[in-house]
Structures are given as C-alpha cells and as structure tokens.
C-alpha positions as CSV (number, residue, x, y, z in Angstrom):
1,M,10.4,12.6,37.0
2,M,10.3,10.7,33.7
3,A,11.5,12.4,30.5
4,P,8.8,12.8,27.8
5,E,10.2,9.9,25.8
6,Q,10.1,7.6,28.8
7,A,6.5,8.6,29.5
8,V,5.4,7.9,25.9
9,F,7.1,4.5,25.9
10,A,5.5,3.7,29.3
11,A,2.1,4.6,27.7
12,I,2.8,2.2,24.8
13,L,3.9,-0.5,27.2
14,T,0.8,0.0,29.4
15,C,-1.5,-0.5,26.4
16,M,0.3,-3.6,25.2
17,I,0.3,-5.3,28.7
18,A,-3.3,-4.2,29.3
19,A,-4.3,-5.8,25.9
20,G,-3.2,-9.2,27.1
21,I,-5.1,-8.8,30.4
22,A,-8.2,-7.5,28.6
23,L,-8.1,-10.7,26.5
24,L,-8.2,-12.8,29.7
25,L,-11.1,-10.7,31.1
26,A,-13.1,-10.9,27.9
27,R,-15.5,-13.4,29.3
28,W,-16.8,-10.7,31.6
29,Q,-17.5,-7.9,29.1
30,R,-18.5,-5.2,31.5
31,F,-15.4,-5.8,33.7
32,A,-13.1,-6.0,30.6
33,G,-14.6,-2.7,29.4
34,W,-13.9,-0.8,32.6
35,F,-10.4,-2.3,32.8
36,T,-9.7,-1.1,29.2
37,F,-11.0,2.4,30.0
38,L,-8.7,2.6,33.1
39,A,-5.7,1.4,31.0
40,T,-6.6,4.0,28.3
41,A,-6.8,6.7,31.0
42,A,-3.5,5.7,32.4
43,S,-1.8,5.8,29.0
44,A,-3.5,9.1,28.2
45,G,-2.2,10.5,31.5
46,L,1.4,9.5,30.6
47,V,1.1,10.9,27.1
48,G,-0.5,14.1,28.5
49,M,2.4,14.5,30.9
50,A,4.9,14.1,28.1
51,G,3.1,16.4,25.7
52,I,2.6,19.2,28.2
53,R,6.2,19.1,29.2
54,A,7.4,19.1,25.6
55,L,5.1,22.1,24.7
56,S,5.8,24.1,27.9
57,G,9.3,24.9,26.6
58,S,10.9,23.9,29.9
59,S,14.1,21.8,29.6
60,S,13.4,18.1,29.7
61,P,14.8,16.2,32.7
62,Q,17.7,13.9,32.1
63,A,16.6,10.4,31.3
64,T,16.6,8.3,34.4
65,P,19.1,5.5,33.9
66,G,17.4,2.1,33.7
67,W,15.6,-0.2,31.4
68,L,12.8,2.3,30.6
69,A,15.2,4.9,29.2
70,A,17.1,2.2,27.3
71,A,13.9,0.8,25.8
72,A,12.7,4.3,24.7
73,R,16.1,4.9,23.0
74,Y,16.0,1.5,21.4
75,H,12.5,2.1,19.9
76,G,13.6,5.5,18.7
77,I,11.1,7.4,20.8
78,Q,11.6,11.2,20.3
79,V,9.1,13.8,21.5
80,D,9.2,17.4,20.1
81,G,6.5,20.0,19.8
82,L,4.9,18.5,16.6
83,S,4.8,15.0,17.9
84,A,3.6,16.2,21.3
85,L,0.7,17.9,19.7
86,L,-0.4,14.8,17.8
87,L,0.1,12.6,20.8
88,L,-2.2,14.8,22.9
89,L,-4.8,14.7,20.2
90,A,-4.6,10.9,20.1
91,A,-5.1,10.7,23.8
92,L,-7.9,13.3,23.6
93,V,-9.9,11.1,21.2
94,A,-8.9,7.7,22.8
95,L,-10.2,8.5,26.3
96,P,-13.7,9.5,25.4
97,S,-13.9,6.7,22.7
98,S,-13.0,4.2,25.4
99,L,-15.7,5.6,27.7
100,Y,-18.2,5.7,24.9
101,S,-17.6,2.1,24.0
102,L,-18.6,0.8,27.4
103,R,-22.3,1.2,26.6
104,Y,-22.1,1.2,22.8
105,L,-20.5,-2.2,22.7
106,Q,-23.7,-3.7,23.9
107,H,-24.8,-3.2,20.3
108,F,-22.2,-5.9,19.5
109,P,-22.9,-8.7,22.1
110,G,-20.1,-11.2,22.6
111,K,-17.5,-9.1,20.8
112,A,-15.5,-8.0,23.9
113,A,-12.7,-10.6,23.2
114,R,-12.0,-8.9,19.9
115,Y,-12.7,-5.3,20.7
116,Y,-11.0,-4.4,23.9
117,P,-7.5,-6.1,23.3
118,Y,-7.4,-4.8,19.7
119,S,-8.4,-1.3,20.8
120,L,-5.4,-1.1,23.2
121,I,-3.0,-2.5,20.6
122,F,-4.4,0.1,18.1
123,L,-3.8,2.9,20.6
124,A,-0.3,1.7,21.3
125,A,0.5,1.6,17.6
126,L,-0.8,5.2,17.2
127,Y,1.4,6.4,20.1
128,G,4.4,4.7,18.5
129,L,3.8,6.1,15.0
130,L,3.5,9.6,16.4
131,S,6.7,9.4,18.5
132,T,9.3,7.2,16.9
133,A,12.1,8.9,15.0
134,D,13.2,5.6,13.4
135,T,11.6,6.1,10.0
136,M,12.2,2.5,8.8
137,W,12.1,-0.5,11.2
138,W,10.1,0.7,14.2
139,F,7.9,2.8,12.0
140,L,7.2,-0.3,9.9
141,I,6.4,-2.4,13.1
142,F,4.1,0.2,14.6
143,W,2.4,0.6,11.2
144,Q,1.7,-3.1,10.9
145,L,0.3,-3.2,14.4
146,M,-2.0,-0.3,13.5
147,V,-3.2,-2.0,10.3
148,F,-3.7,-5.4,11.9
149,S,-5.6,-4.2,15.0
150,G,-7.6,-1.6,12.9
151,Y,-8.6,-4.4,10.5
152,E,-10.0,-6.5,13.3
153,L,-11.8,-3.5,14.9
154,I,-13.4,-2.4,11.6
155,R,-14.7,-6.0,10.9
156,L,-16.1,-6.4,14.5
157,D,-19.5,-6.9,12.9
158,R,-18.3,-9.3,10.2
159,S,-21.7,-9.4,8.4
160,A,-21.5,-5.7,7.6
161,S,-17.9,-4.5,7.3
162,V,-15.6,-7.1,5.9
163,R,-15.2,-5.4,2.6
164,G,-14.5,-2.1,4.3
165,A,-11.9,-3.7,6.5
166,N,-10.2,-5.2,3.5
167,R,-10.1,-1.8,1.7
168,F,-8.6,-0.3,4.8
169,A,-5.9,-2.9,5.1
170,I,-5.0,-2.9,1.3
171,M,-4.9,0.9,1.0
172,L,-2.8,1.4,4.2
173,E,-0.4,-1.3,3.2
174,L,0.1,0.5,-0.1
175,A,0.6,3.7,1.8
176,C,3.2,2.0,4.0
177,A,5.1,0.6,1.0
178,A,5.2,4.1,-0.6
179,I,6.4,5.7,2.6
180,V,9.1,3.1,3.3
181,A,10.3,3.3,-0.3
182,G,10.5,7.1,-0.2
183,T,12.4,7.0,3.1
184,G,14.8,4.4,1.7
185,L,15.6,6.7,-1.2
186,L,16.3,9.7,1.1
187,A,18.5,7.5,3.3
188,H,20.4,6.3,0.3
189,G,20.3,2.7,1.4
190,E,23.0,3.0,4.1
191,G,22.5,-0.3,5.8
192,T,22.4,0.7,9.5
193,V,19.4,1.5,11.6
194,A,20.9,4.8,12.6
195,A,20.8,6.0,9.0
196,Y,17.0,6.0,9.1
197,N,16.4,8.3,12.0
198,W,15.2,11.9,11.6
199,G,18.5,13.5,12.4
200,A,20.6,11.4,10.0
201,I,18.2,11.8,7.0
202,S,17.9,15.6,7.6
203,A,21.7,16.1,7.9
204,N,22.2,14.1,4.7
205,L,19.4,15.7,2.8
206,P,21.3,18.7,1.3
207,V,23.8,16.3,-0.3
208,T,21.0,14.0,-1.5
209,L,19.1,16.8,-3.1
210,S,22.1,18.4,-4.8
211,S,23.8,15.2,-6.0
212,A,20.7,13.1,-6.9
213,P,17.8,15.5,-7.5
214,A,15.8,12.8,-9.4
215,D,16.0,10.5,-6.4
216,G,14.9,13.3,-4.2
217,T,11.9,14.1,-6.4
218,L,10.9,10.4,-6.6
219,A,11.3,10.1,-2.8
220,F,9.1,13.0,-2.0
221,T,6.5,11.9,-4.6
222,L,6.3,8.5,-2.9
223,L,6.0,10.2,0.5
224,L,3.2,12.4,-0.7
225,L,1.5,9.4,-2.2
226,G,1.8,7.3,1.0
227,F,0.7,10.0,3.5
228,G,-1.9,11.2,1.0
229,I,-3.6,7.8,1.0
230,T,-3.5,7.8,4.8
231,M,-5.0,11.2,5.2
232,G,-7.7,10.7,2.5
233,L,-6.4,12.9,-0.3
234,W,-8.4,12.7,-3.5
235,P,-8.9,10.2,-5.1
236,F,-7.4,7.8,-2.5
237,G,-9.5,8.7,0.5
238,Q,-12.7,7.7,-1.4
239,M,-11.3,4.2,-2.0
240,W,-11.2,3.2,1.7
241,L,-12.6,5.6,4.3
242,P,-16.3,5.7,3.2
243,H,-16.2,1.9,3.1
244,A,-14.4,1.3,6.4
245,S,-16.1,3.9,8.6
246,P,-19.8,3.0,8.3
247,G,-19.5,-0.6,9.4
248,A,-17.1,0.0,12.2
249,P,-18.2,0.8,15.7
250,A,-18.6,4.6,16.2
251,S,-15.7,4.7,18.7
252,V,-13.5,3.1,16.1
253,S,-14.7,5.5,13.4
254,A,-13.8,8.4,15.6
255,L,-10.3,7.1,15.9
256,L,-10.0,6.5,12.2
257,C,-11.0,10.1,11.3
258,G,-9.7,11.7,14.5
259,V,-6.2,10.1,14.6
260,V,-5.4,7.7,11.8
261,M,-6.0,10.4,9.1
262,K,-3.9,12.8,11.1
263,I,-0.9,10.5,10.9
264,G,-1.0,11.4,7.2
265,A,-1.0,15.1,8.0
266,Y,1.8,14.5,10.5
267,G,3.9,12.7,8.0
268,L,3.3,15.4,5.4
269,L,4.4,18.1,7.8
270,R,7.3,16.2,9.2
271,Y,8.9,15.3,5.8
272,F,8.1,18.4,3.8
273,L,8.6,21.1,6.4
274,F,10.5,19.8,9.4
275,L,12.9,17.4,7.7
276,V,14.3,19.8,5.1
277,P,16.9,22.0,6.8
278,A,17.2,25.6,5.9
279,N,20.5,25.1,4.0
280,A,18.8,22.6,1.7
281,L,16.1,25.0,0.5
282,P,18.0,26.1,-2.6
283,A,18.0,22.5,-3.8
284,F,14.5,21.8,-2.6
285,P,11.7,23.1,-4.8
286,A,9.5,24.1,-1.9
287,A,7.3,26.5,-4.0
288,K,6.6,23.8,-6.6
289,W,5.8,21.2,-4.0
290,G,3.6,23.7,-2.2
291,M,1.6,24.4,-5.4
292,V,1.1,20.7,-6.0
293,I,0.0,20.1,-2.4
294,L,-2.4,23.0,-2.2
295,L,-4.0,22.2,-5.5
296,L,-4.6,18.6,-4.3
297,G,-6.0,20.0,-1.1
298,T,-8.4,22.2,-3.0
299,V,-9.6,19.3,-5.2
300,T,-10.0,17.1,-2.1
301,L,-12.0,19.6,-0.1
302,F,-14.4,20.3,-3.0
303,A,-14.8,16.6,-4.2
304,G,-15.2,15.2,-0.6
305,T,-17.8,17.8,0.3
306,M,-19.8,17.4,-2.9
307,Q,-19.8,13.6,-2.5
308,A,-20.9,14.0,1.1
309,L,-23.8,16.2,0.0
310,Q,-25.2,13.2,-1.9
311,Q,-25.0,10.7,0.9
312,E,-28.1,9.4,2.8
313,Q,-26.3,7.2,5.4
314,S,-25.1,9.1,8.4
315,K,-21.6,7.6,8.9
316,R,-20.9,7.5,5.2
317,L,-21.8,11.2,5.0
318,L,-19.4,11.9,7.8
319,A,-16.6,9.9,6.2
320,F,-16.8,12.0,3.0
321,H,-16.9,15.2,5.1
322,S,-13.7,14.0,6.9
323,I,-12.1,13.7,3.5
324,G,-13.3,17.2,2.6
325,Q,-12.0,18.7,5.9
326,M,-8.6,17.1,5.4
327,G,-8.6,19.1,2.2
328,Y,-8.7,22.3,4.1
329,I,-5.7,21.2,6.2
330,V,-3.7,20.2,3.0
331,L,-4.6,23.5,1.4
332,A,-3.1,25.3,4.4
333,I,0.0,23.1,4.4
334,G,0.5,23.7,0.7
335,T,0.1,27.5,1.2
336,C,2.7,27.3,4.0
337,L,5.2,25.4,1.8
338,L,4.6,27.6,-1.2
339,L,5.3,30.8,0.7
340,A,8.2,29.3,2.7
341,G,10.0,29.0,-0.6
342,K,9.7,32.7,-1.3
343,P,12.6,35.0,-0.2
344,S,10.2,37.7,1.1
345,A,9.9,38.3,4.9
346,S,6.2,39.0,4.5
347,A,5.8,35.7,2.7
348,A,7.5,33.9,5.6
349,A,5.1,35.6,8.1
350,I,2.1,34.4,6.1
351,A,3.6,31.0,5.7
352,S,3.9,30.7,9.5
353,F,0.3,31.8,9.9
354,A,-0.8,29.2,7.4
355,L,1.1,26.5,9.3
356,V,-0.6,27.5,12.6
357,A,-4.0,27.6,10.7
358,A,-3.3,24.0,9.4
359,L,-2.6,22.7,12.9
360,F,-5.6,24.6,14.3
361,H,-8.0,23.0,11.8
362,L,-6.3,19.6,12.4
363,L,-7.1,20.1,16.1
364,N,-10.7,21.3,15.4
365,H,-11.4,18.5,13.0
366,T,-10.3,15.9,15.6
367,L,-12.8,17.4,18.0
368,F,-15.9,17.9,15.8
369,A,-15.4,14.7,13.7
370,S,-15.2,12.6,16.8
371,L,-18.2,14.4,18.3
372,L,-20.3,13.8,15.1
373,Y,-19.4,10.1,15.0
374,F,-20.5,9.7,18.6
375,N,-23.7,11.5,17.6
376,A,-24.3,9.1,14.7
377,G,-23.4,6.1,16.8
378,S,-25.9,7.1,19.5
379,V,-28.7,7.6,16.9
380,Q,-27.8,4.2,15.4
381,Q,-28.0,2.5,18.7
382,A,-31.3,4.1,19.6
383,T,-33.0,3.5,16.2
384,G,-31.0,0.6,14.7
385,T,-30.3,2.5,11.4
386,Q,-27.9,5.0,9.7
387,D,-30.5,5.8,7.0
388,L,-31.4,9.4,7.2
389,N,-34.5,8.8,5.2
390,R,-35.9,6.6,8.0
391,L,-35.1,9.1,10.8
392,G,-36.9,12.2,12.0
393,G,-38.2,14.0,15.0
394,L,-35.5,12.7,17.4
395,M,-34.8,16.1,19.1
396,K,-37.6,15.5,21.6
397,Y,-36.5,11.9,22.3
398,M,-32.7,12.5,22.3
399,P,-32.3,16.1,23.5
400,L,-28.7,16.0,24.6
401,T,-27.5,14.0,21.5
402,G,-29.4,16.5,19.3
403,L,-28.0,19.5,21.0
404,T,-24.4,18.2,20.8
405,A,-25.0,17.2,17.2
406,L,-26.1,20.8,16.5
407,V,-22.8,22.0,18.0
408,G,-20.9,19.6,15.8
409,S,-22.8,20.5,12.7
410,F,-22.2,24.2,13.3
411,S,-18.5,23.6,14.0
412,I,-17.7,21.6,10.9
413,S,-19.8,24.0,8.7
414,G,-17.7,27.0,9.9
415,V,-20.5,28.9,11.6
416,P,-19.1,31.8,13.7
417,L,-18.5,31.3,17.4
418,F,-17.7,27.6,16.8
419,N,-14.2,26.3,16.5
420,G,-14.5,25.3,12.8
421,F,-15.0,29.0,11.8
422,A,-11.9,30.2,13.6
423,S,-9.6,27.7,11.9
424,K,-11.2,28.1,8.5
425,W,-11.0,31.9,8.8
426,A,-7.3,31.6,9.5
427,I,-6.9,29.3,6.4
428,F,-8.9,31.8,4.2
429,V,-6.8,34.7,5.4
430,A,-3.5,33.0,4.8
431,A,-4.6,31.9,1.3
432,I,-6.0,35.4,0.3
433,Q,-3.0,37.3,1.7
434,G,-0.7,34.7,0.0
435,A,-2.3,35.6,-3.3
436,T,0.2,38.5,-3.6
437,Q,2.9,35.9,-4.1
438,A,0.8,33.4,-6.2
439,R,-2.5,34.7,-7.7
440,Y,-4.1,31.2,-8.0
441,L,-4.2,31.1,-4.2
442,A,-7.1,33.5,-4.4
443,V,-9.0,31.1,-6.6
444,C,-8.3,28.2,-4.2
445,A,-9.5,30.4,-1.3
446,A,-12.7,31.2,-3.2
447,I,-13.4,27.5,-3.8
448,A,-12.7,26.7,-0.1
449,I,-15.2,29.4,1.0
450,L,-17.9,28.1,-1.4
451,T,-17.3,24.6,-0.2
452,S,-17.8,25.7,3.4
453,G,-21.3,26.8,2.4
454,L,-21.9,23.4,0.8
455,T,-20.8,21.8,4.1
456,L,-23.5,23.9,5.9
457,A,-26.1,22.7,3.3
458,S,-25.1,19.1,3.9
459,F,-25.4,19.4,7.7
460,V,-28.8,21.1,7.3
461,K,-29.8,17.8,5.8
462,F,-28.0,15.7,8.4
463,F,-29.3,17.5,11.4
464,G,-32.7,18.4,10.0
465,A,-33.5,14.9,8.7
466,T,-32.4,13.3,11.9
467,F,-33.7,15.6,14.6
468,L,-36.0,18.4,13.3
469,C,-38.5,17.1,10.8
470,R,-41.7,15.3,11.8
471,T,-41.4,12.0,13.7
472,S,-40.7,9.2,11.3
473,A,-42.5,5.8,11.4
474,L,-39.4,4.1,12.7
475,V,-38.8,6.6,15.5
476,A,-42.5,6.4,16.4
477,E,-42.2,2.6,16.7
478,K,-39.1,2.9,18.8
479,T,-40.8,5.2,21.3
480,S,-43.6,2.5,21.7
481,L,-46.3,5.2,21.6
482,R,-47.4,4.8,18.0
483,T,-47.9,2.1,15.4
484,V,-47.7,2.2,11.7
485,V,-50.6,0.8,9.6
486,Q,-50.5,1.0,5.8
487,G,-48.1,3.9,5.7
488,E,-50.0,6.0,8.3
489,V,-48.7,6.8,11.8
490,R,-51.5,6.3,14.4
491,S,-51.1,7.6,18.0
492,H,-52.1,5.4,20.9
493,T,-55.0,6.6,23.0
494,G,-54.6,7.8,26.5
495,G,-52.2,10.3,28.1
496,A,-49.0,8.5,27.4
497,Q,-45.8,10.5,27.4
498,A,-43.2,10.2,24.6
499,G,-40.6,7.5,25.4
500,S,-37.0,8.6,25.7
501,L,-34.5,7.2,23.3
502,E,-31.5,9.0,24.9
503,V,-28.4,6.9,25.3
504,G,-26.7,6.2,28.7
505,W,-24.4,8.6,30.6
506,S,-21.2,6.9,29.4
507,M,-22.2,7.8,25.8
508,Q,-23.6,11.2,26.6
509,L,-20.6,12.5,28.6
510,P,-18.0,12.2,25.7
511,Q,-20.4,14.0,23.4
512,L,-21.0,16.8,26.0
513,L,-17.2,17.3,26.7
514,L,-16.3,17.5,23.0
515,A,-19.2,19.9,22.3
516,L,-18.0,22.2,25.1
517,M,-14.5,22.1,23.7
518,C,-15.8,23.1,20.2
519,I,-17.6,26.1,21.8
520,L,-14.6,27.1,23.9
521,L,-12.2,27.2,21.0
522,G,-14.8,29.0,18.9
523,V,-15.2,31.8,21.5
524,A,-11.5,31.8,22.7
525,P,-9.5,30.7,19.6
526,G,-6.4,32.5,20.9
527,L,-5.9,29.7,23.5
528,A,-5.3,27.2,20.8
529,F,-3.4,29.6,18.6
530,A,-0.9,30.3,21.4
531,A,-0.4,26.6,22.1
532,L,0.1,25.8,18.5
533,Q,2.7,28.5,18.1
534,R,4.5,26.9,21.1
535,A,4.3,23.5,19.4
536,I,6.1,25.0,16.3
537,A,8.7,26.7,18.5
538,A,9.4,23.4,20.3
539,T,10.1,21.8,16.9
540,P,13.4,23.6,16.0
541,Q,14.1,21.5,12.9
542,G,14.1,22.2,9.2
543,V,12.0,25.0,7.7
544,G,9.9,24.9,10.8
545,A,12.6,26.7,12.8
546,V,12.5,29.6,10.4
547,L,8.7,29.7,10.5
548,A,8.7,29.7,14.3
549,Q,10.6,33.0,14.3
550,A,8.3,34.5,11.8
551,A,5.2,33.5,13.8
552,Q,5.9,36.0,16.5
553,G,3.9,38.8,14.7
554,A,0.6,37.0,14.7
555,G,-1.8,35.4,17.1
556,G,-3.6,38.0,19.2
557,T,-4.9,37.5,22.7
558,W,-6.8,34.4,24.0
559,T,-10.1,36.0,22.9
560,T,-8.9,37.2,19.5
561,M,-7.1,36.1,16.4
562,A,-4.8,38.4,14.4
563,A,-3.1,37.9,11.1
564,P,0.6,39.0,10.6
565,Q,1.0,42.8,10.9
566,G,-2.6,43.1,12.1
567,T,-3.9,42.9,8.5
568,A,-7.0,40.9,9.7
569,L,-8.6,40.5,13.1
570,F,-11.3,38.2,14.4
571,V,-12.9,39.1,17.8
572,P,-15.5,36.5,18.8
573,L,-16.6,38.4,21.9
574,A,-17.5,41.4,19.8
575,L,-19.7,39.1,17.7
576,V,-21.3,37.7,20.8
577,A,-22.1,41.3,22.0
578,L,-23.5,42.2,18.5
579,L,-25.7,39.1,18.3
580,S,-26.9,39.6,21.9
581,V,-28.0,43.2,21.2
582,S,-29.7,42.2,18.0
583,F,-31.6,39.5,19.7
584,L,-32.7,41.9,22.5
585,I,-33.9,44.4,19.9
586,A,-35.8,41.7,17.9
587,Y,-37.4,40.4,21.1
588,G,-38.4,43.9,22.2
589,I,-40.0,44.6,18.8
590,S,-41.9,41.2,18.9
591,R,-43.4,42.1,22.3
592,L,-44.6,45.6,21.2
593,G,-47.6,44.1,19.3
594,S,-48.7,42.0,22.3
595,A,-49.6,39.3,19.9
596,S,-50.7,36.0,21.4
597,R,-48.9,32.8,20.5
598,R,-50.4,29.4,19.9
599,A,-49.2,26.0,19.0
600,A,-50.9,24.1,16.1
601,A,-50.2,21.0,14.1
602,P,-48.7,21.7,10.6
603,W,-51.1,21.9,7.7
604,L,-50.8,18.8,5.5
605,C,-52.6,20.3,2.4
606,G,-55.9,18.8,3.4
607,Y,-54.6,15.3,4.3
608,A,-55.8,14.3,7.8
609,P,-53.6,11.3,8.6
610,E,-50.0,11.8,9.6
611,A,-48.6,9.6,6.8
612,E,-45.0,8.7,6.3
613,C,-45.2,9.8,2.7
614,E,-45.9,13.4,3.7
615,R,-42.5,13.9,5.5
616,Y,-39.5,15.6,3.9
617,I,-36.7,13.1,3.8
618,A,-33.0,13.5,3.1
619,H,-33.3,12.0,-0.4
620,N,-35.5,14.9,-1.5
621,L,-33.0,17.6,-0.7
622,Y,-30.5,19.2,-3.2
623,G,-31.8,17.3,-6.2
624,D,-30.3,19.7,-8.8
625,I,-26.9,19.6,-7.1
626,K,-26.9,15.8,-7.0
627,R,-28.0,15.6,-10.6
628,Y,-25.4,18.0,-12.0
629,F,-22.5,16.6,-9.9
630,R,-23.5,12.9,-10.2
631,W,-20.2,12.3,-12.0
632,L,-18.4,12.9,-8.7
633,S,-20.3,10.2,-6.9
634,P,-19.2,6.6,-6.5
635,A,-21.3,4.0,-8.1
636,G,-24.5,3.4,-6.2
637,D,-24.7,6.8,-4.5
638,G,-27.8,9.0,-5.1
639,K,-30.0,6.1,-6.0
640,V,-33.8,6.4,-5.9
641,V,-35.2,5.6,-2.4
642,A,-38.6,4.0,-1.8
643,V,-40.3,5.1,1.4
644,K,-43.2,3.3,2.8
645,G,-46.4,5.0,1.7
646,R,-44.6,7.0,-1.0
647,P,-44.2,6.0,-4.7
648,S,-40.5,5.5,-5.5
C-alpha cells in the first residue's frame, strides 16, 4: 500500500498527465468533460486515501522503494493531520465542481480546450501547495501553476472577466512575493534547498527569534500579509475576489472560495501555530500576534458582510460574504494564538477549542460557499443573469435549486440545525470565554454575533429576491408562458403549465450532496469536531502539539458539542425535539377553529395588471443601512437601478 505522501504525489501526477490528454480531446467537448471528471475522481480517491490514513492515527506504511517514493521526497511532499484535512477539502470541492461543469460548460461553447486542461493543472497545483514541505522552490512552482491556470480559468469568458483575472494574478503574485520573502528571512538565507523545509526552519526558529527579533517580526509580518491577501483579509480581499469571482464559471468560483482562500488560512495556521516550537514561545510574542490577527478578523467579517449587504449581483454578493466568513475563521485563529501565549491551563484549553472552531468553520464555509456558488450558477444558466433585481419567483420553476439554496442560506447565516451555526457557536464561545484573559475579546464576539444577523438579512434578500417574490418579467419570458408588454406581465390563454427552468442532473446532484452535508454537520456537529481534533493530534509540531493535549477536555458526543470543562453545551437533537413539539402544538391550535383555507392573488392596491414595477426587488431592501454605510462600499456599488415600468 502506498504511503500518504506517495498517494498525494500520484494524485498530482494523475492531474498533470490527464491535463495533456484532455487538451487532445478538447475537440469533443462532452468526451473531454467526462474524461476530466474521471481523472478528478481518480485524484480525489488517491487524496482521500492519503488523508484518511493520516487522520486515522495509524502508523504510515514504509514508503515502497521506487521512482514514486523518490519523486515524492524530491518534491518535498509531506502529509500530516493539518495538510490531510485541507487536501480532503480540496478533493471534496473539486469532485462536485468537475461534475457540475459537464452541463454548466455548455454556457461557454467552444471553451473546452481552455477549461478542462487548466482545471486539472489548477487542481494539481492546489494539491501540491497543501502538501509540500519545501517552503521555497516547490512552493513557488506550485504557486505559479495555480496563478497561471487560475488566470486562464477566470478569463474563460474573455468579454466579461479579463479585469478580474488580472486582479487575481496581480494580487496573488504580490502575496507570493511576501510569503517567499518572509520564508527567506526565517531561513536566514542558507543557500541549500534543505534549509527551506518545515523541519529545518522550525528547528532554527528559536535561535532566529532570540538573535534577530527584528528579522523575525518582519518575516511574520510579510507572512501575514501574503497569506492575508490570499484568504481575503480586509482590505486586500476586496481588491481581487469580488472582481474575479463573478465573471468566472461557477465551478471555478467554488474552487476560488472553497480552496484557494483556504490556502491562506492553511499558511496562517502552519506558520503561526505549527511552525513555532514550544521552546521558542518565550521569544515569540504569540499574544501580540494573536491580538493583531483577531482584530483583523473582526474588521474583515464586519466589512465583508456590510459590503455584501449592498450588492445586487448574486456572485458578487457571495464573494463579499466569503470575505466576511473568512473573518470568522481569522477571529478564531487569533483567539487561539492569543490564548496560547498565556501561561494558564484554562487559557490553553480555550485556545485549543478556538483552534478546532476555526477548522470547523473552515470546513463549513467550504461546503456552503461551494453550494451557494452552484446555486447562483444554476440560476444564471437558467435565466442568463446574475442581477437579483431581474429575478423572482423561481421557486416553482427550479424547486431543487431553490431548496438547496435555502439550505445554503441558512447555513452561512448561522441558523440553528445547520452547520454554520455549530461552528459559529464554537467561535463565539471561545471568544467570550477567552475574555477572562483579554476583555476586548468580548467586544469582538459581540461584533461577530451582530454581523451574523446582518448575514441573515443579506440572504433574506438573496433568497427572497431570487426564489420567493412574484415572478419577474425575465423569468416569465424564460418559461415561455407569458410575454411582457409595456412593463405589464400578460399570461397566455389556455391551460398551459409553467415551464421548468431546472438544470440537469449533473448540476443538481452536487447541490444536493453539499446541502445534505450542511444539514448533517448541523445536526451531528460532533462528527466533525472529533475528526478535527484528530487532525490536530496528527500534527505534532509547534504550539499545535501543546494544544492537542489540551483539546481532550472538549468536544462532546457525535450529536453534541461541549466547551472545555463543560462550561457550554449545544445539543441539536434537543432543539429538534423542542421545535417538533412546538410545531405540533401550533398545528393543533390552528385546527381547533376549523377555519377554511383559500388561495387568492395578492392585493395590488387596486392595480389590476401584474406589472413589473409592482414587485419588491433587491435594490429596495435595507436602504438605511446602505445609506449610512455607503463609505464601506467600493465605487459603483449601491447605484440607483432602473426597472422596466418603474421610475428610476
């Protein structure tokens, strides 16, 4: 059996070879698509085997002698608990994205020669970045492969997304330069490749921090800058993600937010927590770095969400929300780092809980962000637009997409019994309990809780404007049952049935699977919590080794989540029981009056025609918030919208 490192390198090699074959098959788009999906599935299987073995805690088999083992060593491939977790997430997004693209790419005719080969190169680069321990040369090579292939994927529709692709390339190249410069400072310029691997830098770090503290401070500042740009920290995320994501195919947008941004979080965790050994903590100002990081996270989550609230394009709205959700992860990482620098045993326990909470929200964001991008892509393919003002009434024409979009909206908003609530609850608990060590943590937690409410408001607009309000003129035209004459929607005569706009099964299945996973981790969060604790325990490096020991007092069962020393408890099944009883009581009361029910058309204040100007649109919502927080918005956001039949 292959060792995890060999399996990961085999997955990288599979993607690279398949990319060349996909280029040869590009003339037959359907055949090239299925071949790419099978190659992606094969690589995901190899990565899954490596990740599960690394997380299981069983001893890795000895590397089988041969070229595969030698190649894995040469590329610096190293799989521990943290890298295994991120590799599994990459495979978890890549496989449904590949399946989704089979039908979705019909929206981009004649683009198979550019999409399928570059998507496999992109995936190989992501696998390499998440597994190489060579922090200089192979890191740089994999990074350039990611930027080059990502640039080509984003500008697939050159008429719409060239500027976004340029911003993506420029910002990620700046991030790469900062990361490489920071790594070079920590390695002290020793000219051998071996000096740049994780082990060498970590072993030399106590000497570096004590003998050259200024170099250490500059190095970690550059690393925070580089990984902060990648994960979308304020203000850098606003400079590239909302421009790159809307014009890219939905399957690429899911990879950008589901995996590429997580590389930034992975780097932040790797350098600030798992690179610094315990004996270097006296010379490493962990508490100060933690304060800086958690404050950046708080600003990011608030700014990203407020900017999202003002958006009226679906994928642009989701891009800003991804920035906001990364702020929650950074808040939890900062809380962990802050408390890890305290000598108290209780602080260490809370720090460990915060680390698991950060990883849990990282997992959850990967799931619901990918789901929501698939939802937005399906709506765009069915209607031809991302403009929320032109959408409405799609629930009856796209029922499965609407239902899964509702699950994604509840998840990202932190509604109980969905996975986003479980991870946000853990972050809030860690920050509030950590306030005994640093009082400003309570303020950060309060801002995060308020921002979660704003997220719900934003997705009321996203889901309501798209699926729930009255049928828009555009949707009516797409169903071929109505026509629009001078701003009025007129129904065709006869007994025609509403035409379905639902997408094909290869686009529905990824949405359904991701929605089920969001529900599963919301009802049984302990499953993820236990796996994440194993991931930390399987990464016995740096401060993470200390936190792994402190994590043993928290977690609960697979149906519960418990904070350290049982100071807080979340039991989803108890909430399910309470809601079920409440529903039965309400239903029984409603039946006591024996009142008849009838369906009637909504009253339009005396207007008989069903005119487009009488619909509630996304632009009309949250006017006061948009006005008072206009200073947070990029230029051009929140502009006046003219709707047919309505004065602008």
